[in-house]
C-alpha positions as CSV (number, residue, x, y, z in Angstrom):
1,X,-50.0,-7.8,130.5
2,X,-47.1,-8.3,132.1
3,X,-44.6,-5.8,131.8
4,X,-42.2,-6.7,128.1
5,X,-39.6,-4.9,127.1
6,X,-40.0,-3.4,124.6
7,X,-38.4,-6.1,122.0
8,X,-41.3,-8.4,122.8
9,X,-43.4,-6.1,122.7
10,X,-42.5,-4.8,119.0
11,X,-42.5,-8.5,118.0
12,X,-46.1,-9.1,119.6
13,X,-47.4,-6.5,117.7
14,X,-45.9,-7.2,114.3
15,X,-47.3,-10.5,114.4
16,X,-50.5,-9.0,115.3
17,X,-50.5,-6.6,112.1
18,X,-49.4,-9.2,110.3
19,X,-52.5,-11.4,111.7
20,X,-54.8,-8.1,110.0
21,X,-53.1,-8.5,107.0
22,X,-50.6,-5.3,106.8
23,X,-48.3,-5.5,103.2
24,X,-44.9,-5.9,103.9
25,X,-44.1,-1.9,103.2
26,X,-46.8,-1.3,105.9
27,X,-44.9,-3.6,108.6
28,X,-41.7,-2.4,107.3
29,X,-42.7,1.2,108.3
30,X,-44.1,0.0,111.9
31,X,-40.7,-1.8,112.5
32,X,-38.5,2.0,111.6
33,X,-40.4,3.6,114.3
34,X,-40.5,0.6,116.9
35,X,-36.3,0.5,116.2
36,X,-36.2,4.3,117.1
37,X,-38.2,3.6,120.0
38,X,-35.9,0.6,121.0
39,X,-32.5,2.8,120.6
40,X,-34.4,6.3,122.4
41,X,-35.2,3.8,125.5
42,X,-31.6,2.6,125.7
43,X,-29.9,6.0,125.4
44,X,-32.1,7.0,128.0
45,X,-31.8,3.5,129.8
46,X,-35.6,3.3,130.4
47,X,-36.5,-0.1,131.1
48,X,-39.6,-0.6,130.6
49,X,-42.2,1.0,127.9
50,X,-44.6,3.1,129.3
51,X,-46.7,5.6,127.8
52,X,-44.6,8.5,129.5
53,X,-41.9,6.9,127.8
54,X,-43.7,6.9,124.4
55,X,-44.5,10.2,125.1
56,X,-40.9,11.3,125.6
57,X,-40.0,9.6,122.2
58,X,-42.7,11.5,120.6
59,X,-41.6,14.9,122.1
60,X,-37.9,14.1,121.2
61,X,-38.8,13.2,117.5
62,X,-40.8,16.2,116.8
63,X,-38.7,19.1,118.5
64,X,-35.3,17.5,116.9
65,X,-36.2,17.2,113.5
66,X,-39.0,18.8,111.6
67,X,-41.8,16.1,110.3
68,X,-43.8,15.6,108.2
69,X,-47.2,15.6,109.1
70,X,-47.7,12.1,107.2
71,X,-44.6,11.1,109.6
72,X,-46.4,12.5,112.6
73,X,-49.0,10.7,111.9
74,X,-47.3,7.5,111.6
75,X,-45.0,7.7,114.5
76,X,-48.4,8.8,116.9
77,X,-50.2,6.1,115.4
78,X,-47.2,2.9,116.3
79,X,-47.3,4.5,119.7
80,X,-51.1,4.3,119.9
81,X,-51.1,0.4,119.1
82,X,-48.1,-0.1,121.9
83,X,-50.2,1.9,124.2
84,X,-53.3,-0.6,123.5
85,X,-50.9,-3.6,123.7
86,X,-49.2,-2.7,127.5
87,X,-53.3,-2.1,128.7
88,X,-54.9,-5.0,127.4
89,X,-56.8,-3.0,124.6
90,X,-58.5,-5.0,121.7
91,X,-57.0,-3.6,118.2
92,X,-59.1,-1.0,116.6
93,X,-58.2,0.6,113.4
94,X,-58.9,4.2,115.0
95,X,-58.7,5.7,117.5
96,X,-62.0,6.3,119.4
97,X,-63.2,9.0,121.4
98,X,-63.0,8.8,125.3
99,X,-66.3,8.4,126.4
100,X,-67.9,10.8,129.3
101,X,-67.1,9.2,133.0
102,X,-70.3,9.2,134.5
103,X,-70.5,9.9,138.4
104,X,-70.5,6.2,139.8
105,X,-73.4,7.3,142.0
106,X,-75.7,7.8,138.7
107,X,-74.1,4.9,136.7
108,X,-76.1,1.6,137.8
109,X,-79.0,3.8,137.9
110,X,-78.1,4.7,134.4
111,X,-77.3,1.2,133.4
112,X,-81.0,-0.4,134.7
113,X,-82.3,2.7,132.5
114,X,-80.3,0.9,129.3
115,X,-81.7,-2.3,130.2
116,X,-85.0,-1.8,130.5
117,X,-84.6,-0.3,127.0
118,X,-82.9,-3.4,125.6
119,X,-85.9,-5.2,126.9
120,X,-88.7,-3.2,125.4
121,X,-87.1,-3.9,121.7
122,X,-84.5,-0.7,121.3
123,X,-81.8,-1.5,119.0
124,X,-78.1,-1.3,119.6
125,X,-77.3,1.8,117.4
126,X,-80.5,3.5,119.8
127,X,-79.4,1.9,122.9
128,X,-75.5,3.7,122.5
129,X,-77.3,7.0,121.4
130,X,-79.5,7.1,124.5
131,X,-76.2,6.3,126.9
132,X,-74.4,9.2,125.2
133,X,-77.1,11.5,126.0
134,X,-77.9,10.4,129.5
135,X,-74.3,10.6,130.4
136,X,-74.1,14.1,129.4
137,X,-77.6,15.0,131.2
138,X,-76.1,13.4,134.0
139,X,-72.7,14.6,133.9
140,X,-74.2,18.1,133.4
141,X,-76.5,18.0,136.6
142,X,-73.6,17.1,138.5
143,X,-71.5,20.0,137.8
144,X,-74.8,22.2,138.3
145,X,-74.4,20.8,142.3
146,X,-77.0,17.3,142.0
147,X,-74.7,14.7,144.2
148,X,-77.4,12.1,144.8
149,X,-80.6,11.1,142.7
150,X,-82.5,12.2,145.9
151,X,-81.5,15.6,144.8
152,X,-82.6,15.7,141.4
153,X,-85.2,18.8,141.2
154,X,-86.6,21.2,138.0
155,X,-83.6,23.1,138.6
156,X,-81.0,20.6,138.1
157,X,-83.0,19.2,135.5
158,X,-83.2,22.5,133.5
159,X,-79.8,23.7,134.1
160,X,-78.5,20.7,132.3
161,X,-81.2,20.8,129.5
162,X,-79.7,24.3,128.8
163,X,-76.5,22.9,128.0
164,X,-77.4,19.8,125.9
165,X,-76.5,21.3,122.5
166,X,-78.7,18.4,120.7
167,X,-82.5,19.0,121.4
168,X,-82.8,15.3,119.6
169,X,-81.7,14.2,123.5
170,X,-85.0,15.7,124.4
171,X,-87.0,13.3,123.8
172,X,-84.4,10.7,125.5
173,X,-84.1,12.5,128.2
174,X,-88.0,12.7,129.1
175,X,-87.7,9.1,128.7
176,X,-85.1,8.5,131.3
177,X,-86.8,10.8,133.8
178,X,-90.1,9.1,133.3
179,X,-88.4,5.5,134.0
180,X,-87.1,7.1,137.2
181,X,-90.6,8.4,138.3
182,X,-92.3,4.9,137.3
183,X,-89.5,2.9,139.3
184,X,-90.0,4.1,142.4
185,X,-86.2,6.6,142.6
186,X,-88.0,10.2,141.8
187,X,-91.4,10.8,144.1
188,X,-92.8,13.2,141.2
189,X,-92.9,12.5,137.4
190,X,-90.2,15.1,136.3
191,X,-90.2,14.4,132.7
192,X,-92.4,17.8,131.8
193,X,-90.0,19.3,132.8
194,X,-88.2,18.7,129.6
195,X,-89.4,20.4,126.6
196,X,-90.7,19.0,123.2
197,X,-88.8,19.0,120.7
198,X,-89.7,18.0,117.2
199,X,-87.0,18.2,114.3
200,X,-88.7,19.8,110.8
201,X,-88.9,17.8,108.6
202,X,-87.4,19.6,105.0
203,X,-87.8,18.3,101.9
204,X,-85.7,15.3,100.9
205,X,-82.9,16.9,98.8
206,X,-82.8,15.5,95.2
207,X,-80.8,15.5,92.2
208,X,-81.9,15.8,88.6
209,X,-81.7,12.0,86.8
210,X,-78.7,13.7,84.4
211,X,-76.7,14.2,87.7
212,X,-77.1,11.1,88.9
213,X,-76.2,9.7,85.5
214,X,-72.8,12.1,85.4
215,X,-72.0,11.0,89.2
216,X,-72.6,7.2,88.1
217,X,-70.0,8.4,85.0
218,X,-67.5,10.0,86.5
219,X,-66.2,7.1,88.9
220,X,-63.0,5.3,87.1
221,X,-64.0,1.7,86.7
222,X,-60.7,0.9,85.4
223,X,-58.9,0.7,89.2
224,X,-59.7,-1.6,92.0
225,X,-61.3,0.9,94.2
226,X,-63.5,2.2,91.4
227,X,-65.2,-0.8,90.9
228,X,-65.8,-0.9,94.4
229,X,-67.3,2.0,94.4
230,X,-69.0,2.1,91.2
231,X,-71.4,-1.2,92.6
232,X,-71.9,0.5,96.2
233,X,-73.2,3.8,93.9
234,X,-75.7,1.6,91.7
235,X,-77.1,-0.1,94.9
236,X,-77.8,3.5,96.2
237,X,-78.5,5.0,93.2
238,X,-80.7,2.0,91.3
239,X,-82.2,0.0,94.3
240,X,-82.4,3.6,96.9
241,X,-80.0,1.1,99.8
242,X,-79.1,3.0,102.7
243,X,-75.5,3.4,103.3
244,X,-75.8,1.4,106.8
245,X,-77.4,-1.5,105.0
246,X,-74.6,-1.6,102.1
247,X,-71.7,-1.6,104.4
248,X,-73.7,-4.3,106.4
249,X,-74.2,-6.7,103.1
250,X,-72.7,-10.2,102.9
251,X,-71.9,-12.4,100.5
252,X,-75.4,-14.4,102.4
253,X,-77.4,-11.2,100.9
254,X,-76.6,-12.1,97.3
255,X,-78.7,-14.7,95.3
256,X,-77.4,-14.7,91.8
257,X,-79.5,-17.7,91.4
258,X,-82.8,-16.1,91.9
259,X,-81.2,-12.8,91.2
260,X,-82.1,-11.0,94.4
261,X,-80.9,-9.1,97.0
262,X,-82.1,-9.8,100.5
263,X,-81.5,-8.5,104.0
264,X,-82.5,-7.1,107.1
265,X,-82.6,-3.2,107.4
266,X,-80.5,-2.2,109.6
267,X,-82.4,0.9,110.6
268,X,-86.2,-1.1,111.0
269,X,-85.3,-4.6,111.7
270,X,-87.9,-5.8,108.5
271,X,-87.0,-8.2,105.5
272,X,-86.7,-6.3,102.5
273,X,-86.2,-8.0,98.8
274,X,-84.9,-6.4,96.4
275,X,-83.9,-7.5,92.5
276,X,-80.5,-7.9,91.6
277,X,-80.8,-5.8,88.6
278,X,-78.6,-6.7,85.1
279,X,-76.5,-4.0,85.3
280,X,-75.7,-4.5,89.5
281,X,-74.8,-7.9,88.8
282,X,-72.1,-7.2,86.2
283,X,-70.6,-4.7,88.8
284,X,-70.7,-6.9,91.7
285,X,-69.5,-9.6,89.9
286,X,-66.3,-7.4,88.3
287,X,-65.8,-6.1,91.5
288,X,-65.4,-9.7,93.3
289,X,-63.5,-11.2,90.5
290,X,-61.0,-8.4,90.2
291,X,-60.5,-6.0,92.8
292,X,-61.9,-7.5,96.1
293,X,-59.0,-8.6,98.6
294,X,-58.7,-12.0,98.9
295,X,-59.6,-11.9,102.3
296,X,-62.1,-14.1,104.9
297,X,-64.4,-11.3,105.9
298,X,-67.5,-12.5,104.4
299,X,-68.9,-8.8,104.2
300,X,-69.0,-7.9,100.8
301,X,-67.6,-4.5,100.8
302,X,-64.1,-4.1,102.4
303,X,-61.2,-2.3,102.8
304,X,-59.3,-2.5,99.9
305,X,-55.8,-2.0,102.2
306,X,-55.0,-4.1,105.2
307,X,-56.8,-4.6,107.7
308,X,-59.4,-6.0,105.6
309,X,-62.6,-4.6,107.3
310,X,-65.7,-3.8,106.3
311,X,-66.4,-0.4,104.8
312,X,-67.4,2.0,106.8
313,X,-70.7,4.1,106.0
314,X,-68.2,7.6,106.6
315,X,-66.2,5.8,103.8
316,X,-69.2,5.9,101.8
317,X,-70.1,9.3,102.3
318,X,-66.6,10.4,101.7
319,X,-66.6,8.7,98.2
320,X,-70.0,10.1,97.0
321,X,-68.8,13.4,98.1
322,X,-65.6,13.2,95.9
323,X,-68.0,11.9,93.0
324,X,-69.8,15.4,93.4
325,X,-66.7,17.6,93.3
326,X,-65.0,15.5,90.5
327,X,-68.6,15.9,88.6
328,X,-68.6,19.6,88.6
329,X,-72.3,19.6,90.6
330,X,-72.9,21.9,92.3
331,X,-73.4,20.7,96.1
332,X,-73.6,24.2,98.3
333,X,-76.3,24.6,100.9
334,X,-77.5,20.9,99.6
335,X,-77.2,18.0,100.9
336,X,-74.7,15.4,99.0
337,X,-74.6,12.2,101.4
338,X,-75.4,8.3,100.3
339,X,-79.1,9.4,101.6
340,X,-80.0,11.8,98.7
341,X,-79.1,9.0,95.9
342,X,-82.2,7.4,97.4
343,X,-84.1,10.4,98.1
344,X,-83.4,11.5,94.3
345,X,-84.5,7.5,93.0
346,X,-88.0,8.0,95.1
347,X,-88.1,11.2,93.6
348,X,-87.7,10.3,90.1
349,X,-90.4,7.3,90.4
350,X,-93.3,9.2,91.5
351,X,-92.6,11.7,89.1
352,X,-92.6,9.0,86.7
353,X,-96.6,8.2,88.0
354,X,-95.4,5.4,89.4
355,X,-98.2,4.7,92.5
356,X,-96.6,5.6,96.0
357,X,-97.2,2.6,97.5
358,X,-95.0,1.1,95.3
359,X,-92.6,3.6,95.9
360,X,-92.6,2.7,100.0
361,X,-91.8,-1.0,99.1
362,X,-88.9,-0.3,97.3
363,X,-87.8,1.9,99.9
364,X,-88.7,-0.2,102.6
365,X,-91.0,1.5,104.2
366,X,-93.3,0.1,106.8
367,X,-95.7,3.1,107.6
368,X,-98.0,4.0,104.7
369,X,-97.8,7.7,105.5
370,X,-94.2,7.7,104.9
371,X,-93.5,8.6,101.3
372,X,-95.6,11.5,101.8
373,X,-92.9,13.5,102.4
374,X,-91.6,12.3,99.0
375,X,-94.9,13.3,97.4
376,X,-93.7,17.1,98.0
377,X,-91.3,16.5,95.0
378,X,-93.8,15.2,93.0
379,X,-93.5,18.8,90.9
380,X,-95.4,17.7,87.8
381,X,-98.3,16.3,89.8
382,X,-98.3,19.1,91.9
383,X,-98.5,21.6,89.0
384,X,-102.2,20.2,88.3
385,X,-103.9,21.5,91.5
386,X,-101.8,24.6,91.5
387,X,-104.5,27.4,92.4
388,X,-104.2,30.6,89.9
389,X,-102.5,33.7,91.2
390,X,-105.5,36.1,91.6
391,X,-105.8,39.6,89.7
392,X,-104.8,41.9,92.0
393,X,-107.3,44.8,92.9
394,X,-107.3,48.1,94.9
395,X,-103.4,49.5,95.9
396,X,-101.6,46.7,94.6
397,X,-103.7,46.9,91.0
398,X,-102.5,50.6,91.3
399,X,-99.2,50.4,91.9
400,X,-98.5,47.8,89.2
401,X,-100.4,49.6,86.8
402,X,-98.1,52.8,87.6
403,X,-101.2,54.8,88.8
404,X,-99.9,54.8,91.9
């Protein structure tokens, strides 16, 4: 972007925020901060706004006045949006974590690998994870002294692997090294150097029907936020939908005439059709008519304040955590995210003697073996196959009888 005066930048920013649906009160808050920046620049005789000027303004405000955390956050947000404008960065609702910079000698190789992954059907989220893991791996090898691809050896690989905090990255690194060998970059298949790691599969975290009922009743359905959250809760607890699929729902996914919800599962890429239960239909209708902002966004669940973007999975997790706290349900040492509602529904179904295959299809699993983990919580049927405790004998029997 060409250099602009602070007044020009302010007009551009306010116009952008207005187009995003920000309220007049919020725009007024931005205007106040922008006016203060303008006055600061006049006093300091700064001609053009730069990040350096913005940092000086922030330091001046914090050192001269005792500002609340909320006030400081407002100033920092305004400055961040100005920085994005001056650097031609597209609007983002929240600040994104900076990506790790890969040395140029490795970046082209990494991009080729990621293109290969896309060509064999890897999804966008999978490629994002692979990019992150490979970036870390390549940077750690560089820190260890690896200067070029021809220098890659078992020593550099081991040093880099030891610094990787997430063991799920091991499979990605093995795949990356195997690719380098198969395309001729490496003379030897060094993927075998990376240890194999299989994530332990714990028992699904579940809650009782009574606890789920308490969570449902704790949501205040008289407020706009409550109407939206209640609809989301029912989709997760009654239909077992994943939070990612709920966040991605659009009006096109709901057929009110046929009372069904049709969508492509975000995790598996497979289609799934679920019944639009009467209570869910009523909750969504109530939300659409009395709570959802009048925005052009086609997503069903959106933010209640500008910008009216789709709700995030983290917002769904936060909502559910608040419900658990309000309901007084003990979540110490237990998972309490949206997926626990899915697990609880599956557990309730198998404990009600519903065939495993029906449960599997309801959850949208393709692999027939996927439902086995829910069989582990089929408590009543497991009781039928419990082995009797053997009678104590020998020294153990003598201890129990008090003879030893």
